C-alpha positions in Angstrom: -8.1 31.9 -14.4 -11.4 29.4 -15.5 -11.7 25.2 -14.7 -11.5 24.7 -18.3 -8.5 26.2 -19.7 -6.5 26.1 -15.9 -7.5 23.5 -13.7 -8.6 21.2 -15.9 -5.1 20.2 -17.9 -3.4 20.0 -14.7 -5.6 17.0 -13.6 -4.6 15.9 -16.9 -1.7 15.6 -16.6 -1.0 15.2 -13.2 -3.9 13.1 -11.9 -6.2 11.7 -14.1 -4.9 8.5 -15.1 -5.5 7.1 -11.2 -8.7 9.9 -10.7 -11.0 9.0 -13.8 -13.7 6.8 -14.9 -15.8 3.7 -11.8 -12.4 2.5 -10.7 -11.0 5.8 -9.7 -8.4 5.4 -6.5 -10.1 6.0 -3.5 -13.0 6.4 -4.8 -11.3 10.4 -5.8 -12.4 11.6 -9.5 -11.2 14.9 -10.9 -11.5 13.8 -14.8 -15.1 15.6 -14.3 -15.6 18.6 -12.8 -18.3 17.6 -10.6 -16.1 15.2 -9.3 -13.2 17.5 -8.7 -16.1 20.3 -7.1 -16.7 17.5 -4.7 -12.6 18.1 -3.2 -12.2 21.1 -4.1 -14.8 22.4 -1.3 -14.2 20.3 1.0 -10.0 21.1 1.5 -8.7 17.4 0.9 -7.3 18.7 -3.5 -5.4 21.5 -1.8 -4.3 19.3 1.1 -3.1 16.3 -1.0 -1.5 18.5 -3.6 0.1 20.6 -1.1 1.4 17.7 0.9 -0.1 19.0 3.5 -0.1 17.3 7.6 -3.5 15.0 7.3 -3.5 14.5 3.9 -2.3 12.0 1.7 0.4 13.1 -0.5 -0.6 13.6 -4.2 0.3 12.6 -6.7 1.1 9.2 -4.6 4.0 7.6 -6.1 5.1 10.7 -8.1 6.9 14.5 -7.9 4.4 17.3 -6.2 3.1 19.6 -8.2 5.2 22.5 -8.9 4.5 25.6 -6.8 2.7 27.4 -9.9 0.0 24.1 -10.8 -1.0 24.4 -6.8 -0.9 28.1 -7.0 -3.4 27.5 -9.6 -5.4 25.6 -8.3 -6.0 26.8 -4.1 -6.6 31.0 -6.1 -8.7 28.3 -8.5 -10.8 26.8 -5.2 -10.5 30.1 -2.8 -12.7 31.2 -6.3 -15.4 29.3 -5.6 -13.8 26.4 -7.9 -16.3 27.5 -10.7 -17.0 25.8 -14.0 -16.2 28.6 -16.2 
């Protein structure tokens, strides 16, 4: 499981339209490794995509990510959210 081959494509298809660049919604940036690592390591990424209590469910106004993609994100985070 790698950031570039696995995680970045999930972010591109489900998150980056709202969370990229200087106008990123909520100041959350998902289209760069550096931005994504912050929310991966502080728990916000997994909490949001898994629709956990106490987190803003993401994607907002969209369908929840597939269980497969949520599992990929969790596995990547649990492995240290490496840029590989």
